[in-house]
PDB file with one MODEL, atoms N, CA, C and O in Angstrom:
MODEL        1
ATOM      1  N   MET A   1       6.004 -66.665   1.456  1.00  0.00           N
ATOM      2  CA  MET A   1       5.691 -67.798   2.300  1.00  0.00           C
ATOM      3  C   MET A   1       6.970 -68.538   2.681  1.00  0.00           C
ATOM      4  O   MET A   1       7.104 -68.986   3.820  1.00  0.00           O
ATOM      5  N   ASN A   2       7.912 -68.673   1.748  1.00  0.00           N
ATOM      6  CA  ASN A   2       9.160 -69.371   2.066  1.00  0.00           C
ATOM      7  C   ASN A   2       9.916 -68.683   3.189  1.00  0.00           C
ATOM      8  O   ASN A   2      10.509 -69.347   4.039  1.00  0.00           O
ATOM      9  N   ALA A   3       9.899 -67.368   3.198  1.00  0.00           N
ATOM     10  CA  ALA A   3      10.602 -66.635   4.253  1.00  0.00           C
ATOM     11  C   ALA A   3       9.942 -66.868   5.605  1.00  0.00           C
ATOM     12  O   ALA A   3      10.633 -67.021   6.612  1.00  0.00           O
ATOM     13  N   ILE A   4       8.626 -66.897   5.639  1.00  0.00           N
ATOM     14  CA  ILE A   4       7.904 -67.154   6.892  1.00  0.00           C
ATOM     15  C   ILE A   4       8.224 -68.559   7.389  1.00  0.00           C
ATOM     16  O   ILE A   4       8.473 -68.756   8.578  1.00  0.00           O
ATOM     17  N   LEU A   5       8.217 -69.529   6.493  1.00  0.00           N
ATOM     18  CA  LEU A   5       8.556 -70.899   6.875  1.00  0.00           C
ATOM     19  C   LEU A   5      10.003 -70.998   7.350  1.00  0.00           C
ATOM     20  O   LEU A   5      10.305 -71.761   8.268  1.00  0.00           O
ATOM     21  N   TYR A   6      10.892 -70.234   6.733  1.00  0.00           N
ATOM     22  CA  TYR A   6      12.294 -70.228   7.144  1.00  0.00           C
ATOM     23  C   TYR A   6      12.430 -69.732   8.582  1.00  0.00           C
ATOM     24  O   TYR A   6      13.148 -70.331   9.383  1.00  0.00           O
ATOM     25  N   VAL A   7      11.753 -68.655   8.902  1.00  0.00           N
ATOM     26  CA  VAL A   7      11.794 -68.123  10.268  1.00  0.00           C
ATOM     27  C   VAL A   7      11.213 -69.141  11.241  1.00  0.00           C
ATOM     28  O   VAL A   7      11.748 -69.336  12.332  1.00  0.00           O
ATOM     29  N   ASP A   8      10.139 -69.778  10.855  1.00  0.00           N
ATOM     30  CA  ASP A   8       9.512 -70.777  11.725  1.00  0.00           C
ATOM     31  C   ASP A   8      10.446 -71.968  11.973  1.00  0.00           C
ATOM     32  O   ASP A   8      10.600 -72.419  13.108  1.00  0.00           O
ATOM     33  N   ARG A   9      11.060 -72.466  10.912  1.00  0.00           N
ATOM     34  CA  ARG A   9      11.928 -73.642  11.034  1.00  0.00           C
ATOM     35  C   ARG A   9      13.213 -73.362  11.803  1.00  0.00           C
ATOM     36  O   ARG A   9      13.662 -74.196  12.589  1.00  0.00           O
ATOM     37  N   THR A  10      13.806 -72.191  11.579  1.00  0.00           N
ATOM     38  CA  THR A  10      15.106 -71.898  12.184  1.00  0.00           C
ATOM     39  C   THR A  10      14.983 -71.227  13.546  1.00  0.00           C
ATOM     40  O   THR A  10      15.887 -71.333  14.376  1.00  0.00           O
ATOM     41  N   GLY A  11      13.866 -70.537  13.780  1.00  0.00           N
ATOM     42  CA  GLY A  11      13.690 -69.832  15.047  1.00  0.00           C
ATOM     43  C   GLY A  11      14.449 -68.518  15.132  1.00  0.00           C
ATOM     44  O   GLY A  11      14.566 -67.938  16.211  1.00  0.00           O
ATOM     45  N   ILE A  12      14.965 -68.045  14.006  1.00  0.00           N
ATOM     46  CA  ILE A  12      15.717 -66.789  14.034  1.00  0.00           C
ATOM     47  C   ILE A  12      14.767 -65.606  14.220  1.00  0.00           C
ATOM     48  O   ILE A  12      13.592 -65.696  13.864  1.00  0.00           O
ATOM     49  N   PRO A  13      15.260 -64.513  14.767  1.00  0.00           N
ATOM     50  CA  PRO A  13      14.446 -63.291  14.818  1.00  0.00           C
ATOM     51  C   PRO A  13      14.203 -62.770  13.395  1.00  0.00           C
ATOM     52  O   PRO A  13      15.014 -62.982  12.494  1.00  0.00           O
ATOM     53  N   TRP A  14      13.080 -62.091  13.219  1.00  0.00           N
ATOM     54  CA  TRP A  14      12.732 -61.556  11.901  1.00  0.00           C
ATOM     55  C   TRP A  14      13.862 -60.723  11.322  1.00  0.00           C
ATOM     56  O   TRP A  14      14.150 -60.806  10.128  1.00  0.00           O
ATOM     57  N   ARG A  15      14.503 -59.920  12.163  1.00  0.00           N
ATOM     58  CA  ARG A  15      15.560 -59.010  11.690  1.00  0.00           C
ATOM     59  C   ARG A  15      16.739 -59.735  11.048  1.00  0.00           C
ATOM     60  O   ARG A  15      17.468 -59.143  10.252  1.00  0.00           O
ATOM     61  N   TYR A  16      16.933 -61.007  11.385  1.00  0.00           N
ATOM     62  CA  TYR A  16      18.076 -61.759  10.865  1.00  0.00           C
ATOM     63  C   TYR A  16      17.719 -62.609   9.652  1.00  0.00           C
ATOM     64  O   TYR A  16      18.479 -63.498   9.266  1.00  0.00           O
ATOM     65  N   LEU A  17      16.582 -62.339   9.061  1.00  0.00           N
ATOM     66  CA  LEU A  17      16.187 -63.057   7.854  1.00  0.00           C
ATOM     67  C   LEU A  17      17.235 -62.808   6.765  1.00  0.00           C
ATOM     68  O   LEU A  17      17.581 -61.656   6.506  1.00  0.00           O
ATOM     69  N   PRO A  18      17.749 -63.866   6.124  1.00  0.00           N
ATOM     70  CA  PRO A  18      18.776 -63.674   5.090  1.00  0.00           C
ATOM     71  C   PRO A  18      18.299 -62.736   3.980  1.00  0.00           C
ATOM     72  O   PRO A  18      17.105 -62.624   3.699  1.00  0.00           O
ATOM     73  N   HIS A  19      19.258 -62.079   3.373  1.00  0.00           N
ATOM     74  CA  HIS A  19      18.943 -61.095   2.334  1.00  0.00           C
ATOM     75  C   HIS A  19      18.471 -61.734   1.032  1.00  0.00           C
ATOM     76  O   HIS A  19      18.104 -61.029   0.092  1.00  0.00           O
ATOM     77  N   ASP A  20      18.478 -63.064   0.971  1.00  0.00           N
ATOM     78  CA  ASP A  20      17.926 -63.758  -0.203  1.00  0.00           C
ATOM     79  C   ASP A  20      16.416 -63.555  -0.289  1.00  0.00           C
ATOM     80  O   ASP A  20      15.822 -63.675  -1.360  1.00  0.00           O
ATOM     81  N   PHE A  21      15.808 -63.249   0.846  1.00  0.00           N
ATOM     82  CA  PHE A  21      14.367 -63.040   0.929  1.00  0.00           C
ATOM     83  C   PHE A  21      14.059 -61.547   0.836  1.00  0.00           C
ATOM     84  O   PHE A  21      14.963 -60.712   0.816  1.00  0.00           O
ATOM     85  N   ALA A  22      12.784 -61.234   0.782  1.00  0.00           N
ATOM     86  CA  ALA A  22      12.347 -59.832   0.822  1.00  0.00           C
ATOM     87  C   ALA A  22      12.783 -59.225   2.157  1.00  0.00           C
ATOM     88  O   ALA A  22      13.126 -59.963   3.081  1.00  0.00           O
ATOM     89  N   PRO A  23      12.775 -57.894   2.273  1.00  0.00           N
ATOM     90  CA  PRO A  23      13.133 -57.274   3.551  1.00  0.00           C
ATOM     91  C   PRO A  23      12.279 -57.835   4.687  1.00  0.00           C
ATOM     92  O   PRO A  23      11.094 -58.114   4.503  1.00  0.00           O
ATOM     93  N   TRP A  24      12.887 -57.997   5.858  1.00  0.00           N
ATOM     94  CA  TRP A  24      12.189 -58.635   6.975  1.00  0.00           C
ATOM     95  C   TRP A  24      10.915 -57.885   7.337  1.00  0.00           C
ATOM     96  O   TRP A  24       9.934 -58.505   7.749  1.00  0.00           O
ATOM     97  N   GLU A  25      10.910 -56.558   7.190  1.00  0.00           N
ATOM     98  CA  GLU A  25       9.710 -55.789   7.522  1.00  0.00           C
ATOM     99  C   GLU A  25       8.542 -56.174   6.617  1.00  0.00           C
ATOM    100  O   GLU A  25       7.398 -56.240   7.067  1.00  0.00           O
ATOM    101  N   THR A  26       8.831 -56.426   5.355  1.00  0.00           N
ATOM    102  CA  THR A  26       7.804 -56.837   4.401  1.00  0.00           C
ATOM    103  C   THR A  26       7.276 -58.222   4.750  1.00  0.00           C
ATOM    104  O   THR A  26       6.067 -58.450   4.781  1.00  0.00           O
ATOM    105  N   VAL A  27       8.191 -59.134   5.010  1.00  0.00           N
ATOM    106  CA  VAL A  27       7.801 -60.506   5.350  1.00  0.00           C
ATOM    107  C   VAL A  27       6.972 -60.515   6.627  1.00  0.00           C
ATOM    108  O   VAL A  27       5.926 -61.161   6.692  1.00  0.00           O
ATOM    109  N   TYR A  28       7.442 -59.797   7.637  1.00  0.00           N
ATOM    110  CA  TYR A  28       6.707 -59.759   8.903  1.00  0.00           C
ATOM    111  C   TYR A  28       5.336 -59.110   8.715  1.00  0.00           C
ATOM    112  O   TYR A  28       4.363 -59.532   9.340  1.00  0.00           O
ATOM    113  N   GLY A  29       5.253 -58.097   7.868  1.00  0.00           N
ATOM    114  CA  GLY A  29       3.967 -57.452   7.594  1.00  0.00           C
ATOM    115  C   GLY A  29       2.948 -58.431   7.036  1.00  0.00           C
ATOM    116  O   GLY A  29       1.792 -58.448   7.459  1.00  0.00           O
ATOM    117  N   TYR A  30       3.384 -59.248   6.083  1.00  0.00           N
ATOM    118  CA  TYR A  30       2.492 -60.278   5.545  1.00  0.00           C
ATOM    119  C   TYR A  30       2.118 -61.289   6.620  1.00  0.00           C
ATOM    120  O   TYR A  30       0.950 -61.656   6.754  1.00  0.00           O
ATOM    121  N   PHE A  31       3.116 -61.743   7.391  1.00  0.00           N
ATOM    122  CA  PHE A  31       2.848 -62.714   8.447  1.00  0.00           C
ATOM    123  C   PHE A  31       1.823 -62.175   9.437  1.00  0.00           C
ATOM    124  O   PHE A  31       0.864 -62.867   9.779  1.00  0.00           O
ATOM    125  N   ALA A  32       2.018 -60.953   9.896  1.00  0.00           N
ATOM    126  CA  ALA A  32       1.114 -60.363  10.888  1.00  0.00           C
ATOM    127  C   ALA A  32      -0.299 -60.223  10.331  1.00  0.00           C
ATOM    128  O   ALA A  32      -1.273 -60.506  11.029  1.00  0.00           O
ATOM    129  N   ALA A  33      -0.414 -59.788   9.080  1.00  0.00           N
ATOM    130  CA  ALA A  33      -1.734 -59.631   8.462  1.00  0.00           C
ATOM    131  C   ALA A  33      -2.417 -60.985   8.305  1.00  0.00           C
ATOM    132  O   ALA A  33      -3.599 -61.127   8.620  1.00  0.00           O
ATOM    133  N   TRP A  34      -1.679 -61.973   7.820  1.00  0.00           N
ATOM    134  CA  TRP A  34      -2.266 -63.304   7.629  1.00  0.00           C
ATOM    135  C   TRP A  34      -2.642 -63.941   8.955  1.00  0.00           C
ATOM    136  O   TRP A  34      -3.662 -64.622   9.056  1.00  0.00           O
ATOM    137  N   GLN A  35      -1.815 -63.719   9.979  1.00  0.00           N
ATOM    138  CA  GLN A  35      -2.128 -64.247  11.308  1.00  0.00           C
ATOM    139  C   GLN A  35      -3.426 -63.622  11.823  1.00  0.00           C
ATOM    140  O   GLN A  35      -4.299 -64.318  12.341  1.00  0.00           O
ATOM    141  N   LYS A  36      -3.538 -62.309  11.674  1.00  0.00           N
ATOM    142  CA  LYS A  36      -4.729 -61.585  12.142  1.00  0.00           C
ATOM    143  C   LYS A  36      -5.987 -62.045  11.401  1.00  0.00           C
ATOM    144  O   LYS A  36      -7.062 -62.137  11.993  1.00  0.00           O
ATOM    145  N   GLU A  37      -5.847 -62.331  10.109  1.00  0.00           N
ATOM    146  CA  GLU A  37      -6.985 -62.750   9.286  1.00  0.00           C
ATOM    147  C   GLU A  37      -7.309 -64.236   9.430  1.00  0.00           C
ATOM    148  O   GLU A  37      -8.298 -64.709   8.869  1.00  0.00           O
ATOM    149  N   GLY A  38      -6.494 -64.969  10.167  1.00  0.00           N
ATOM    150  CA  GLY A  38      -6.752 -66.386  10.387  1.00  0.00           C
ATOM    151  C   GLY A  38      -6.344 -67.293   9.239  1.00  0.00           C
ATOM    152  O   GLY A  38      -6.813 -68.427   9.143  1.00  0.00           O
ATOM    153  N   VAL A  39      -5.479 -66.804   8.378  1.00  0.00           N
ATOM    154  CA  VAL A  39      -5.071 -67.587   7.207  1.00  0.00           C
ATOM    155  C   VAL A  39      -4.395 -68.893   7.622  1.00  0.00           C
ATOM    156  O   VAL A  39      -4.662 -69.940   7.033  1.00  0.00           O
ATOM    157  N   PHE A  40      -3.530 -68.842   8.621  1.00  0.00           N
ATOM    158  CA  PHE A  40      -2.806 -70.049   9.030  1.00  0.00           C
ATOM    159  C   PHE A  40      -3.740 -71.066   9.671  1.00  0.00           C
ATOM    160  O   PHE A  40      -3.572 -72.270   9.477  1.00  0.00           O
ATOM    161  N   ASP A  41      -4.715 -70.595  10.427  1.00  0.00           N
ATOM    162  CA  ASP A  41      -5.712 -71.508  10.999  1.00  0.00           C
ATOM    163  C   ASP A  41      -6.537 -72.165   9.895  1.00  0.00           C
ATOM    164  O   ASP A  41      -6.859 -73.350   9.976  1.00  0.00           O
ATOM    165  N   GLN A  42      -6.877 -71.394   8.869  1.00  0.00           N
ATOM    166  CA  GLN A  42      -7.638 -71.949   7.749  1.00  0.00           C
ATOM    167  C   GLN A  42      -6.817 -72.996   6.998  1.00  0.00           C
ATOM    168  O   GLN A  42      -7.332 -74.056   6.643  1.00  0.00           O
ATOM    169  N   LEU A  43      -5.544 -72.697   6.758  1.00  0.00           N
ATOM    170  CA  LEU A  43      -4.674 -73.668   6.087  1.00  0.00           C
ATOM    171  C   LEU A  43      -4.531 -74.940   6.909  1.00  0.00           C
ATOM    172  O   LEU A  43      -4.574 -76.044   6.366  1.00  0.00           O
ATOM    173  N   ASN A  44      -4.364 -74.787   8.201  1.00  0.00           N
ATOM    174  CA  ASN A  44      -4.239 -75.944   9.079  1.00  0.00           C
ATOM    175  C   ASN A  44      -5.509 -76.795   9.026  1.00  0.00           C
ATOM    176  O   ASN A  44      -5.432 -78.020   8.931  1.00  0.00           O
ATOM    177  N   GLY A  45      -6.668 -76.153   9.087  1.00  0.00           N
ATOM    178  CA  GLY A  45      -7.932 -76.879   9.007  1.00  0.00           C
ATOM    179  C   GLY A  45      -8.088 -77.612   7.686  1.00  0.00           C
ATOM    180  O   GLY A  45      -8.529 -78.761   7.652  1.00  0.00           O
ATOM    181  N   LEU A  46      -7.726 -76.948   6.606  1.00  0.00           N
ATOM    182  CA  LEU A  46      -7.806 -77.569   5.284  1.00  0.00           C
ATOM    183  C   LEU A  46      -6.890 -78.786   5.198  1.00  0.00           C
ATOM    184  O   LEU A  46      -7.297 -79.839   4.707  1.00  0.00           O
ATOM    185  N   LEU A  47      -5.672 -78.645   5.668  1.00  0.00           N
ATOM    186  CA  LEU A  47      -4.734 -79.767   5.625  1.00  0.00           C
ATOM    187  C   LEU A  47      -5.212 -80.930   6.486  1.00  0.00           C
ATOM    188  O   LEU A  47      -5.034 -82.090   6.115  1.00  0.00           O
ATOM    189  N   GLN A  48      -5.811 -80.633   7.619  1.00  0.00           N
ATOM    190  CA  GLN A  48      -6.350 -81.699   8.466  1.00  0.00           C
ATOM    191  C   GLN A  48      -7.474 -82.447   7.753  1.00  0.00           C
ATOM    192  O   GLN A  48      -7.539 -83.675   7.804  1.00  0.00           O
ATOM    193  N   ARG A  49      -8.361 -81.701   7.087  1.00  0.00           N
ATOM    194  CA  ARG A  49      -9.466 -82.344   6.366  1.00  0.00           C
ATOM    195  C   ARG A  49      -8.950 -83.191   5.205  1.00  0.00           C
ATOM    196  O   ARG A  49      -9.490 -84.263   4.934  1.00  0.00           O
ATOM    197  N   LEU A  50      -7.926 -82.725   4.528  1.00  0.00           N
ATOM    198  CA  LEU A  50      -7.378 -83.460   3.385  1.00  0.00           C
ATOM    199  C   LEU A  50      -6.686 -84.753   3.795  1.00  0.00           C
ATOM    200  O   LEU A  50      -6.588 -85.683   2.994  1.00  0.00           O
ATOM    201  N   THR A  51      -6.207 -84.821   5.025  1.00  0.00           N
ATOM    202  CA  THR A  51      -5.482 -86.017   5.464  1.00  0.00           C
ATOM    203  C   THR A  51      -6.368 -87.013   6.195  1.00  0.00           C
ATOM    204  O   THR A  51      -5.878 -88.044   6.657  1.00  0.00           O
ATOM    205  N   GLN A  52      -7.644 -86.735   6.310  1.00  0.00           N
ATOM    206  CA  GLN A  52      -8.554 -87.655   7.006  1.00  0.00           C
ATOM    207  C   GLN A  52      -9.134 -88.671   6.045  1.00  0.00           C
ATOM    208  O   GLN A  52      -9.921 -89.526   6.451  1.00  0.00           O
TER     209      GLN A  52
ENDMDL
END
């Protein structure tokens, strides 16, 4: 998750993910799967409900 947030915050291409993180292909694989499954939309909805 930290690697995904890093890419989001910095705007770097996946390929330039620092080597401190897992390989970019692995990180992107998780991101793509979670995006397809709606995980980020669910998290966003949960956070919105918690802040109301």
